[in-house]
C-alpha positions as CSV (number, residue, x, y, z in Angstrom):
1,M,84.0,86.9,68.4
2,N,80.2,86.7,68.5
3,I,78.2,85.9,71.6
4,I,77.6,82.2,70.7
5,E,81.3,81.7,70.1
6,T,82.1,83.5,73.4
7,I,79.8,81.2,75.4
8,I,80.9,78.0,73.7
9,T,84.7,78.6,73.8
10,R,85.1,80.0,77.3
11,K,86.9,77.6,79.7
12,S,88.1,77.9,83.3
13,T,91.8,78.4,83.8
14,R,93.5,76.9,86.8
15,S,97.0,78.1,86.1
16,F,97.7,81.8,85.5
17,T,100.8,83.7,84.7
18,E,101.7,86.5,87.1
19,Q,101.0,89.1,84.4
20,K,98.5,91.8,85.4
21,I,95.6,92.6,83.1
22,P,95.9,96.1,81.7
23,I,93.9,98.6,83.7
24,Q,91.9,99.7,80.7
25,I,90.7,96.1,80.1
26,L,89.8,95.6,83.8
27,D,88.0,98.9,83.7
28,N,86.0,97.8,80.6
29,I,85.1,94.5,82.2
30,L,83.9,96.3,85.4
31,K,81.8,98.8,83.4
32,I,80.3,96.2,81.1
33,V,79.2,93.9,83.9
34,H,76.9,96.6,85.1
35,Y,74.7,95.8,82.1
36,T,73.9,92.3,83.6
37,P,70.2,91.8,84.0
38,C,69.0,91.7,87.6
39,G,65.8,91.5,89.5
40,M,63.9,94.8,89.7
41,N,66.9,96.3,88.0
42,A,68.2,96.7,91.5
43,Q,71.9,96.7,90.6
44,S,72.7,96.4,94.3
45,W,76.0,94.6,93.7
46,F,79.5,95.9,94.4
47,F,82.7,94.8,92.8
48,L,86.1,94.9,94.5
49,A,88.9,94.4,92.0
50,I,92.3,93.6,93.5
51,Q,95.6,93.5,91.5
52,D,98.0,94.1,94.4
53,K,100.0,90.9,94.9
54,E,100.6,91.6,98.6
55,E,96.8,91.9,99.2
56,I,96.1,88.8,97.2
57,N,98.7,86.9,99.3
58,K,97.1,88.2,102.5
59,I,93.7,86.9,101.3
60,N,95.1,83.6,100.2
61,S,96.8,83.2,103.7
62,I,93.5,84.0,105.5
63,I,91.7,81.4,103.3
64,F,94.2,78.7,104.1
65,N,94.0,79.4,107.8
66,C,90.2,79.2,107.6
67,M,90.3,75.9,105.7
68,I,92.7,74.4,108.3
69,K,90.4,75.6,111.2
70,S,87.3,74.2,109.5
71,K,88.5,70.6,109.5
72,N,86.4,70.2,106.4
73,K,87.7,67.1,104.5
74,N,86.8,68.8,101.2
75,F,89.6,71.3,101.8
76,N,92.3,68.7,102.3
77,N,93.5,68.8,98.7
78,Y,94.0,72.6,98.9
79,I,95.7,72.4,102.2
80,K,98.1,69.6,101.1
81,S,99.0,71.3,97.9
82,E,99.7,74.6,99.7
83,K,98.8,76.3,96.4
84,N,97.4,79.7,95.8
85,C,93.6,79.4,96.0
86,F,93.4,81.8,93.1
87,Y,95.6,79.7,90.8
88,N,98.4,82.3,90.9
89,S,96.2,85.1,89.4
90,N,97.1,88.7,90.1
91,N,93.7,89.9,89.0
92,L,90.7,89.2,91.3
93,I,87.2,90.5,91.3
94,F,85.1,89.9,94.4
95,V,81.4,90.2,93.9
96,F,79.2,91.4,96.7
97,N,75.4,92.1,96.8
98,E,73.0,93.5,99.4
99,Y,71.1,91.2,101.6
100,N,68.0,93.4,101.4
101,S,68.1,94.2,97.7
102,L,65.0,95.3,95.8
103,S,65.5,92.1,94.0
104,S,63.9,89.0,95.5
105,E,67.0,86.9,94.5
106,P,70.2,88.9,95.1
107,K,72.3,85.7,95.1
108,I,71.1,84.9,91.6
109,D,71.8,88.5,90.5
110,A,75.3,88.2,91.8
111,A,75.8,84.9,90.1
112,L,74.7,86.4,86.8
113,A,77.1,89.2,87.3
114,M,80.0,86.7,87.8
115,Y,79.0,84.9,84.7
116,S,79.0,88.2,82.8
117,I,82.6,88.8,84.1
118,L,83.6,85.4,82.8
119,L,82.1,86.0,79.4
120,T,83.3,89.6,79.1
121,S,86.8,88.6,80.1
122,H,86.9,85.9,77.4
123,F,85.7,88.4,74.9
124,F,88.8,90.4,75.7
125,N,91.0,87.3,75.5
126,I,91.4,87.2,79.2
127,S,91.2,83.8,81.0
128,S,89.1,83.3,84.1
129,C,88.0,81.0,86.8
130,W,85.0,81.3,89.2
131,I,86.3,80.9,92.8
132,N,83.3,79.6,94.7
133,I,84.9,78.7,98.0
134,V,85.1,82.3,99.2
135,N,81.4,82.7,99.9
136,T,81.4,79.7,102.3
137,L,84.4,81.0,104.1
138,Y,83.0,84.5,104.3
139,R,79.8,83.2,105.9
140,N,81.6,81.0,108.4
141,F,84.9,82.8,109.4
142,P,84.9,86.3,110.9
143,S,88.7,86.6,110.1
144,F,87.9,86.4,106.3
145,K,85.0,88.8,106.6
146,N,87.1,91.2,108.6
147,Y,89.6,91.5,105.8
148,F,86.9,93.0,103.6
149,K,85.5,95.2,106.4
150,S,88.9,96.9,106.5
151,H,88.5,98.0,102.8
152,I,84.8,98.5,102.1
153,N,81.5,98.9,104.0
154,I,80.0,95.4,103.9
155,N,77.5,95.7,106.8
156,K,74.5,95.0,104.5
157,M,76.3,92.9,102.0
158,F,77.3,89.3,101.4
159,L,80.2,87.9,99.3
160,A,78.7,86.0,96.4
161,G,82.0,84.8,95.0
162,C,85.2,85.8,93.2
163,V,86.5,85.6,89.7
164,A,90.2,85.1,89.1
165,L,91.4,86.7,85.8
166,G,94.6,86.6,83.8
167,Y,96.6,84.9,81.2
168,N,97.0,81.1,80.9
169,A,100.2,79.7,82.2
170,E,99.6,76.4,80.3
171,D,97.4,75.2,77.5
172,I,93.8,74.5,78.4
173,C,92.2,71.3,77.3
174,K,90.6,71.9,73.9
175,N,87.8,69.4,74.4
176,K,85.4,70.7,77.0
177,K,83.1,67.8,78.1
178,I,79.5,68.8,77.9
179,S,76.6,66.9,79.2
180,Y,73.4,68.0,77.5
181,N,70.6,67.7,80.1
182,F,67.3,69.0,78.7
183,K,64.0,68.0,77.4
184,I,61.7,69.8,75.0
185,L,58.0,69.4,75.5
């Protein structure tokens, strides 16, 4: 698969099987993502990969409790469905970056790293989905932040997002709707 095909054919998966990604593939994804361009070549990110189902269930439970406490109407569909926020994936990569990175835009660097995870995963025939809700909850709920404090030193870091990885539990729509929004001067 060439780079153009990888970009065009990648789709987000919202229903994963419980199968874990082989550790060699996960290791390759985590090594390759370090080649992502970033401001000042700071490479101030940190990746926490989790494949332990018990840990994923803990995180999911914390997320649901945070959503309920928030009373944010946007979370109502999640809360009502009582589904796994990670679409049943047993393979998560949380992306952190330093607040005081050499880069002037560490949030953009982290977003590029997540996009690299999405593309690299697709190259290895692994499906993925960017889980954006985690960064909002991390900023607003100490209980969510404390989970990560118990595993890594996050004092100078923010959680940029999470990527759920795995194998499709159902067919993905073949026709991806694209809105072309650009102008050439």
